[in-house]
N, C-alpha and C positions, 0 to 999 in steps of 0.2 A: 504493498500499499505505501509506503513512503518514496519508493523508486519510482510507483507512478507519480506522485506526486510532484517529485522533480523534473522529471519526465513533462511535467503538465504546465509547471513554472518556467523551464526552458522554450518550451514551444508559445507561453506568453510571452516569454521577451523578444523571439523573433518576430510573433505576430504584431506585439505592441510599436516596435521597431517599425516594422514594414508599414502600419497607419499612422505613425510619424510623419514617416517619410512621403506618403501621398499628403497629407493637412500641409505639409511644408513647401508644396510643390505648390498647391492652391493658395498660400498666402506670399508664395516668394515675390511674385507682382509688386505687393502690398505694401510687403514688410522687410526691415535689414535680416541677415542672417543671427545675429545675436538675438532677436524675439525668438527665430522661429525652433532655436536650440531651446526655448523655455519650452517646447511644446513636446520635445523630446523626454526632455527634464520630468515633466509631468509623466509621462511612460514608464519613468523609470522609478519613482517615489511610487505606482502603482502596483509594478512588479513587485519592490522592495515587500509593502505594506501586505502584498496576498503569499510572495512566498519566502523562501529560505535568501539566503547571501546568495548561493550560488547563480539564481536565476538573477539577481537586484541586480549583480554584477557584469553577468552578462550582460543583461539590456543597456546598462549603462557605458560599455567597451564596445557593442554593437552601434546604440547612439553615437558615439566617440565618429567611430568609421565610418558610419553613414552619412552622417551630417560632415564631415570631412569631405566627403567623394561626391556629396550631392550641392552640397551650398556654400563650401567655404573655396575662395579662390585661391589659387589655381586648380578649377575640377577636373576629377579624376584622378587627382592624384595626390598624395600621405603628404604632404607639405602642407606648411601654413606659413602664409606672409605675413600677419595681423597674431602679435602677442597677445588680444583680449582673448581671441580667439583658446589660448592653449589654457586660458583662465576659467572661460567655461567649458572646456572636456575635465579641466582639473573639479570644479565645481559639481560636474556629473558625479564620477566617480565615489567624492568625497560624501555627496549628498546620497547614493546607493548605499553607500558603507552604513554610513551614521543611522540609515531608516533603518537596514536590517538589523543593525544591531540593537534599535532598538525595538523592534517587530519583536526579534528573537528574545528581548529581556522579557516584555511584555506576555510574551508566549507562554515561557518556563513560568512568570511567577504565574499566570491562570491555572496552567498543568498543578505548579504547587500548591495551588489553594483548592482546586478539584479535588486531588487528592486527600488534600486536609478535609474538605467537607466531606469525601465519601468516607476516608476513615473517621470521621468524627461520627457519622451517620450511620456506621458498623456498631462503632462502639455504645451507642445510642441505641441501638435494636439488640446488641446485646445485654444491656444493663437493664430494659425492659421485658426482654427475655427473661431472664435469671429473677429480677422480682415476679414474674406474672407464673412462674414455674413457683417460684417460692411460696407466693401465695394461693393463686388459682389451682396449683395440683400440690401442693402441703395439704391444704383442705379437704378434700376429700379422703385422701390419707391418714389423716389425726379422726374422719368420723369413721372410718371402719376400720381401724384400730379401734377403737374408741368401742363400736356395734361389736366387733368379732371376741374383743376381749373378752365384752358385758358374757358374749354367748358363750363361750370358752369357760371362763370361773363361778358362774351366776345362773347357767345352768338349769342346775335343778332349783333353783329360785324362781327361777321364771315361768310364768304358765304359758300353755302355746299360742298364744293371742300376742305376749310378748316377742317371745321367739321368733314368730314370722314375722314384726312391725323389723325388729334389730335386720335378720337377714336380708329382708328387703331393702331397708335403711343400707346394709352392704352392696346389694347389687343396684342398687341407683347408682350411689357414687362411685362405685366400680367402671360402669357405664359411662358416668360422668368423665371419670379420668379417662378413659380409654378416648373421649368423643377430643378432648383438649390435645392429650398425644397424638389421636390423628391428624387435627388441625396443623398442628406443628410439624409433620413429618409433610405436608401434602404440601404445604406455604414453601418449605425448603425444597421440594421437588419442582413445585413450580422456577423459585430462581434459580435451580440450576440446569435448569431444561430439559428436563428426566422425562416431564409427562408428555407422552405423545398423543395427539387428537385422529381417533379412528372415527373418520365420522361415515352416517350413514342416515339414510331416509329416515325420520321419525313422524310423527303423528304427536300432535302436543298435548292435545285430550289425554292418549293412552301415558305421556310422558306425566303430564302434572297429576293424571289417576295414579301413578304410581308413586311416587313422592307422598300422595298426601297420605296413601293407604300406611306406608313406612314409619310417618310422623304422628300419624292418631293418637299415640299414648303422647309424645309432647307437646300434644295440640290441648291435648284436656277437652276441657269443657266450651274451648271457643268455636263460636260458631262458622263455620268455613264457605263462603259462598263463592262456588265458580262459574265464570261467565267470557264462554269460550265459544266465540262463534262457528258455528257449524264448516262455513268455509274459509275457513282458517287454512293455510297451504301447508304441503310438510317443509319439513326443515332437513338440510344437511347436515347433522351434526355428532358428537359422540354423546350419545343418549348418556354414559352413567357418568360425564365432567357436567352436561346441564342439568342432571337429576341433583347434583350433587351442586350445583349455582343455586338451582331454585328452592331446595331443600333449606340453604343455608341463610335464604330470606326468609321462610316458613318458621326456622326455628329463632331469625331471634324475633320474630311478631311474637313469638313465643315465653322470648324472655324476657322482654319488653312492655308486655300487655298482660290488664287482668284476665283472670279466668274466663271472664263473661262477656269478652270483646272479640267485635266480630270481624273477621278478616276474610278478606276479597282474592281473591286471585281471576284477572282480566287478559285476557288476548286480545291485541289488536293487531291487524295490518297497515303499515304505513309504508309511503313511500320505498320500493326496495328491500323491506325489513318487514319480521314480524316481533311485536312488543307485548312482553310479558309482565305482566304488575301484581306484586302484592302490598296492597292496602293494609293497616289496621287502623285502628281510633283510639290508641293509647298514649297518644298525646307528641312523645317524640321529643329529640333534642328543639334545641333551639337553634333557629336563625342558622350564621354559619356552618352550623355543626352538620348538618344537613349531608353537604360536603365528605365533612371530618369524618362520617362514621365508617365511610368507607378507607380510611386509614388504616396500618396496622397497628394492632395493640390497643386501637380507639376505643376507650370502653366508658359509656355516658352512665352505668348506674354506678354507686355503693358500691365497695369492698366489702365482701363478706355477703352478696347477693348471689353469689353463684354464675358468674352471667358468665362465665368463659375467660379467655386470653384474647380477647377485641381482633379473632381474625377471620371470622367466619364472614362478613361481607368484603374484606380487603380479597380471600379468595374467590367468594362469589365474581369480585371483578376481574380478577387474573382468567379465571377460567374463559371469563365470555371473550374475553379478549382475545386470550387464544382463538377465537372460532369468528373474529374481526367485528365482535358485538361493542356498545356500549355500557356503562351502569350509573345509573343515577337517583338519585330522592329528591323528591318534592312533596310540598303540602298543597292537598287538594280542598275543593269544599267541602266544609261540613266537619272539621278537623282533624281531617285523615294523612297520616304519609305513607306516598307510595316511592314504592322501590321497583324501579323498574329496570330492566335490563330488553337488548334489542340483540335480533340474530337476524345477517342479513341472507335473503330468499333468492332461490337458484330455482333455475328452470327444473319441475319433476320430470322424472323419466317417466316411460309414456307407461301406461296399464298394462300389464302381460295380456295378450291376446285382443289387444284395444289396434288398430287399421293407425298406421302413420299418416300425417297430413302430407300432401303430397307437396 
């Protein structure tokens, strides 16, 4: 890549000098040669700003050579009768060196700042991840340890109902712990490019039905309304990944709303894409938080609520992006929050046995 950019720089140097020569010939009847030299100087500055020192020096030397041959008497010879042209040539080379040096310093400083910002962000993510592990993962473990200890040490003094309750508590916390770890691992796989998108044609009503059936226990008493038009087209996606994206939106609604909340799943076709929406009436974050909720480790609930490590919506956005879609949230009339993601619509394959169009 660097070699290609170097070649492009030298090509720019030659092209810039050629353009300046054409401009100089157009200016020649009305301007002195020294003024024409300023056009070449502009080309040298432009090349020096865009590329490294080599192309900049090349542009300056070519400018000096061509300017001498084309515009400095005696023409066609590499000789200079007027000393002022020697000063002009020296200035061209000096400007090329100074500008390229300044640009190189600026690029080096920008790269250093970018590397520092990246390292700072990595360290922030590491610290946040460790904090999430120490809190959100340790809490279920502590509950499991307490419940299992009671089962092991006091089983003789517990009635069957209490034993069942403790066992269910252990199971629920183990499931929650497994979900937390799965989200962390999935985000890691996304970051490293380990997820492969295996696309196939999918009917959205079947996909939504599969997700709702799987999340029925998590949604509890919430009333889920499904509004999917019958004419929604098939989408060519990785069904498992899009199911996970939709499941994360529904789990987010379950975590952030009261048990009797209405949750609505909508689908609609817009220009060139299908949009799936999960609406809930649980209030949700204020103002700018509607975009920030998709950030990693963002958590709008207080500590101790068991809401998780704040990766669900970030994973949703990443999975949809792998399919070329968008993810966003917005407030809608009635006090609801709508979490939406889009999927591109492709031309569906012909139905088997159906005659092809002429």
